[in-house]
C-alpha positions as CSV (number, residue, x, y, z in Angstrom):
1,X,40.4,-13.7,24.7
2,X,43.9,-15.1,25.1
3,X,44.6,-18.3,23.2
4,X,48.3,-18.7,23.1
5,X,50.2,-17.8,20.0
6,X,47.1,-17.6,17.7
7,X,45.6,-14.1,17.1
8,X,42.0,-13.5,18.4
9,X,40.6,-13.8,14.8
10,X,42.2,-17.2,14.1
11,X,39.0,-19.2,14.3
12,X,37.1,-16.7,12.0
13,X,40.1,-16.7,9.6
14,X,39.9,-20.5,9.5
15,X,36.2,-20.5,8.8
16,X,36.6,-17.9,6.0
17,X,39.4,-19.9,4.4
18,X,37.3,-23.0,4.4
19,X,34.4,-21.2,2.8
20,X,36.7,-19.6,0.2
21,X,38.2,-23.0,-0.7
22,X,34.8,-24.6,-1.0
23,X,33.5,-21.9,-3.3
24,X,36.6,-22.0,-5.4
25,X,36.3,-25.8,-5.7
26,X,32.6,-25.6,-6.6
27,X,33.3,-22.9,-9.3
28,X,36.0,-25.1,-10.8
29,X,33.6,-27.9,-11.2
30,X,31.0,-25.9,-13.1
31,X,30.7,-26.7,-16.7
32,X,31.4,-24.1,-19.3
33,X,31.5,-23.8,-23.1
34,X,29.4,-25.7,-25.6
35,X,27.1,-28.4,-24.2
36,X,27.5,-31.9,-25.5
37,X,24.7,-33.6,-27.4
38,X,25.5,-37.0,-25.9
39,X,26.8,-37.9,-22.4
40,X,30.6,-38.3,-22.3
41,X,30.4,-41.3,-19.9
42,X,27.5,-43.4,-21.2
43,X,26.7,-42.0,-24.6
44,X,23.0,-41.4,-23.9
45,X,21.5,-38.3,-25.5
46,X,21.4,-35.2,-23.1
47,X,17.9,-33.6,-23.2
48,X,17.7,-30.2,-24.8
49,X,16.1,-28.7,-21.7
50,X,19.1,-29.9,-19.6
51,X,21.6,-28.4,-22.2
52,X,19.6,-25.1,-22.1
53,X,19.5,-25.0,-18.3
54,X,23.2,-25.8,-17.8
55,X,25.5,-24.3,-20.4
56,X,28.5,-26.5,-21.0
57,X,26.9,-29.7,-19.6
58,X,28.8,-32.8,-20.6
59,X,27.0,-35.7,-18.8
60,X,23.4,-37.0,-18.5
61,X,21.5,-36.7,-15.2
62,X,22.3,-40.3,-14.1
63,X,26.0,-40.0,-14.7
64,X,26.1,-36.6,-13.0
65,X,24.3,-38.0,-10.0
66,X,27.0,-40.7,-9.7
67,X,29.7,-38.1,-10.0
68,X,28.1,-36.0,-7.3
69,X,27.8,-38.9,-4.9
70,X,31.5,-39.7,-5.3
71,X,32.4,-36.1,-4.6
72,X,30.1,-36.0,-1.6
73,X,32.4,-38.6,0.0
74,X,35.2,-36.0,-0.2
75,X,35.4,-34.5,3.3
76,X,37.4,-31.4,2.3
77,X,40.5,-30.0,3.9
78,X,41.2,-30.7,7.6
79,X,42.3,-27.3,8.9
80,X,41.9,-28.3,12.6
81,X,44.5,-31.0,12.6
82,X,43.0,-32.6,15.7
83,X,43.5,-36.4,16.2
84,X,39.7,-36.9,16.3
85,X,39.2,-35.4,12.9
86,X,42.1,-37.4,11.4
87,X,40.8,-40.7,12.6
88,X,37.6,-40.5,10.5
C-alpha cells in the first residue's frame, strides 16, 4: 500500500515503539531493593504482607494509589502529531 514517503511498516513500527516505551517506563517505576518499614510519604507502617508481595516497596497502599492516579493522567508520547491529538 503506497503511503507517500513512509515505508509500508511505518504504522506497525510506531505501535511497537509505543509499546516498548510503555514497558520501559513501567519497568523503571517498579520498586527494587530493601522494602521500607514505614511509608516514605505519610510515615504509616507498611504491612508485612505488602512488603513480602512487593520487594522494595516504599509507600503504603493509600499513597501508592494517589501516585498511580497522578500517573494515569499522563497520556504518554504523542507519536501521531495530528492536530486533534495535540488539542487534548
